[in-house]
N, C-alpha and C positions, 0 to 999 in steps of 0.2 A: 502494500500499501504507499502512496506518495502524497503527500503533506502541501500545499503549496500556501505560502500567506501572501495574500495580495493585498497589499497596500492602496488603497483608493481615494478618491475627494472624497467619499462618503461612508467611511470607515473603513475598518478590516474584516477581510472572506479567510476564513480557513476552510480550503476545498480539499477533499480527499478523494483519492479514486488510483487504477491503474492506469499504463498507457494504455492508449489505442482508445477509449470512449470517455463518456462526458464525466466530470468531476463534481461530488455534490457539496454542498452548503455546509459546512458539518457545525459551523459558528459564525456570527458576526460579533463583533465587538467595534466599540469607540462611533456608533451611528451617527452620521452625520458631519461627522466631523474628518479633517485630512488627516490620513495616516501617509507617510512619508514612506514610511520604510519598516520591515518589521523581520525578524529573525528566530530561530530554533537556536539556543547555545546546542551547539553536536554533542556536548562534554555532559551537562547536566540535565540536558530539556528544556529547561528554563527559557521561555518567551520572551521578547524585548522588543518594544516596540516603540516608534516613534513618532507623537501626535502633533499636532500645530492647531491647538485650540485659539478660537477667536476673540476669548476672550482673556485668556490666562498663556498665551503664544506657546512656545514650542516643550514639549514637556519628552520625558520618558520614563514607559511603565513598565510593569513587568509580571507575570502570571506563569502560573505551573499549567493550565491547559486554556485555550483561547477561548472558551465559554464559562469559563469559571470568574472570579476576582480578580481583579488588575489591581497593583497595588504602585504610586507612584514614585519614582527613583527621587533621593535627593542628591543637591550638590550640583544641579544642572542650571548654571548659572554662568555670568561674567562679572568681572568683578563691577563694583557699584562705582565707583570711581574712574569707570576704565572710558566712560565716556561713548559706548557701544551696546547695543542692545542686541539679543539672540534672537535672531530672525527664524532658523530652520536647524534640527538635527537631520540630516539628510542619510547616513547611512552609520550601522552597527556592524562590528567586527570581532569575533574572536581573538585574542591575543594566542601566544604562544604558554604563559604560564598561567599555573593551575588557577581558573577562576578570573581571568584578567579579560577585557573586556575594553573598545573603542569605538569612539563614539566620535562623528565628525560634523561639524554644523555651518554655517553662513553667521557670522563674517571671520570665515577661514580660521576655526579651533578647534581644539583636539579636546578631547573628554577622557579621562581613562579611568577603569573601574579594576579593582583588585578582587571585587567580592560575589563576582554573576552579576552586574547591573543593578544593585539594591542602591548602591551609593557611587558618586563620583566625583572625580578633581579634576580642574580645569590644567592643560600641560602649560605650564608660563614660561618655558622655553620658547614655543611657539606664539603665543600670546605677545610675547614680549621681543621678537624679534628686531633685530633693528633696519630690516629691509621692510618692515609692514607699512608704513608710509607711505609708499612706492606701488602697493597692490592696488590690481584693482580688479573691479567685480565684471563678471561674467553675464551674459542675459538672464541667468537664474540668480543673480547673486555672487556674493564671493564664498562659494561652498567648498566647502571640503567635504568632495566628494566618496574618496579611493582610499583605503586603507591598507595597506598590503605587507603582513609579517612576513618575516623570513622563519618558514619551516624549519622548528629544533632548536634558533634562537632569539629569545626575548628581548634582546638590545637592538636587533634591527628591522628597521622599518622603513618603507616608503609611502608616500603619500600623494595625493594629487588636486588643488587646487582650481578652480577657473575663477577669476585667469591668471592666477599667480605660479604655474607650472607644477613642477617635481621636487618633493623636498625629501630627503634620506637623513638617518641618525644610523649611527651604530652604534650608540652608548646609553638606548633605552628612552631617545629621547629628551637627554639632557641638551642635547647642541644637537643644529641642524643646519644643514647645507642645501643649495640648490642641483638639481639634475637633469638639466635643460639642455644638455649641448646637441646639434645637430635638430632639432625642432623648428621649424620654420613658421611664423604666424602670417600666413599668406593675405590676411585680412588687414592688414596694416600696409602702407606704402611700403614699395622695397627696400627706397631708400633708409625706412625707417628699422627695419626686420633685425638689423644687427643691432646686438645687444638688448631686443626688447624684451621687456617684464611681466608683459600682458598677454600672456601662453595660457592658453584657454583647453585646457586637458580637458577630455570630455570622461575618461574614464580609462583606470590601471588595473592591470592584472600582471600576479607572477606564476611562472612555471611552477608545477610544486616539484616535479622530480629535477629540474634545472632552475634552482632558485636563482644564481643570476642573471637569467635570460625572464623581461618584461615583454609584455606588450600593450599597447597605448593607443586608444581613438582619441585624435586631436578633433578640434576645430576646424577639417578641413586637412583629412592626412590620418593613417593608419600606422604605426612605430613601432619596431622592436630595438631593445637593447640587450646586449647579450656580456655588458660589463655592469651589471646591479643598477643600473640606472646612471651611469656616469654619460652616455653619450648614446646616441637614437641614430637609427637609419629608418628611411620611408618604404613600407613596402606594401603602401598602397593600388599598385597598376593591378590592373585587373579587378579592379571592382567598379561596377558600374557608377558610384559616387563613392570618396573618401570622407566624406559630410556622414558623420550618426553619433550616436549617441552609447550604445550599450554593447556590451563583448561578455563572450563566457571562453575559457577556456577548458581541454580535457584535463583533468590532473594525472593523467596517465600516460600522457604525451606532449613533451616540453616542445613539440611543433605544432600543435594544433590551436586556432584561434577562430570563434566564430564569432561573425559580425552581423550587424543588421543596416545597411546602408539607408540613407534618407536623403533624398532628390538634391538640397541645398539649406545653407543655413536660409536661405529667405523663403524656403517651400520643404516645409518642412513635414514630409510625408514619402511612402516608401516610393521609387522609382519606378516611370512607365503604369503607375496604378496595381504594381505586383507586388503580393509581400514574398521577400525570397528573404532568406538565413544564408552567409559565404562563409563557406570554410576553409579552410588552409590544412593541409598535415604536411606540409612541407617550409614552416616557421615564415608563411608571407613569398614565397617565388612565385608561386600561383594558388588561386580561388577558384573555388565550385561554389552555383550557384543549387541551393536544398532548398525547392518550393515543391515537390509533390504534397498535395493535399492542402496548401495553404490557396490563400483568395490571388487569383492569377487575373482577373480584370475588373476593372473600376474600384481599386482597393486601396484607397488613400490613408491608407494607417499608420499612424506616430508611434512610437515605441522610444519611451523615455530609458535613461541611462542605467536606471535601476529595475526595468521593467522585464530583465531576460536573467536568466538561472540554470543551474543543472541539478540532478543527482547522480551519485555514482560517477562512474567511469570506465575508460575502455569499453567493452565490451558491452557494459551494463549503463552505458550512458544516458540518460536523458536530459532533454532541453525543456525548455518552457519559457513563454515571454508574453507581456499581457500589451494592449493599446488602449490609447487613451478613447478608443470607439467603445472599451468595455467587453473586448474580446480575446479571451485567454487561449492560445495553442501551445501543443506537445507534442513532444517527438520522444518516442520509446526507444528509437534505434541511432541514436547519437545524428540526427538529424535528416536522415536518410527519407523517411518520411513523416508528414503531420498531420494530428487529427487538432479537432476543435476541442476544447475543455471545460468551458465556457464560455457563456456569450451574455449580453444587456449587465453587464456587471457597471458600476462606475468608472468614469477615467481610472485608469489604471495608470498608478506612480511608482511600484514596485512588487516586484516577484520574488520570492528565495523557496527554494525548493528542498526537501529533506524526506526521506526513506528509512 
């Protein structure tokens, strides 16, 4: 049985089912409120959700069951004398230490928990970084949306911030440095690209079996790094568009990546009215379209950065994504074929899968 936690503009939906058929709505929580992201901690089974209340602002909540009682986490706040407001919590990620979790938000902030998500603390080194005054917000705000631990090493972490680029630490977040060499901001005038700081990364992932390899979806470009994020090479050739948001890797294959291209930054819909997921199994040297079972005519869908996830790996890899149309699609065979998992949900903001 596979569980999908689907964050929408009108609440959290817990869907359960088997690959190949419709998924049932097992529970709904936070009715009427935007749920930016929700995940199940693979170590404890605890659920953590980011909810942006129109009255109380962004909060983190945790529960043992999606249909049970949710408790509000403590410590999710910015310093009162900092002159900035917390706008949104974009993502929650399990760390490498027991009970550790990370949460990233707007304005470019990182929170850390050591007790499974009940209490949180702000990472002050990133918050007080001397370059912060030069950081620029992307279209969705100054969002820290990607948090990428290093398997087996809790001190090494990579982050992506829109539009402040990639950030790296090797000392558990005590110090941070940028890792942006090779990224090209084609959305700024050519004469201003050298040394540009407004680097709008859309998504960042690490190859689990080759952790020095990272894949990145940029605001115009798909990139790969083979030196832990120090330098980047563009691998977007062969895609119908190299603009997009979501990305998934197969943990069993360090040469794999899946992306869902969108037409362009000013036309954020699937190209040519066809819904296709593109797969590489050679680290970006070539890409193959995977659309069997997906809408292939007059389908202009938008898939957001956190609305694409996977369960399992290798021969048992399942893929799932949701669209702002309220549709959720899945594949039980690593993208070779697709099925409709759910329809008529509110606009989908995020999807996480587990089994």
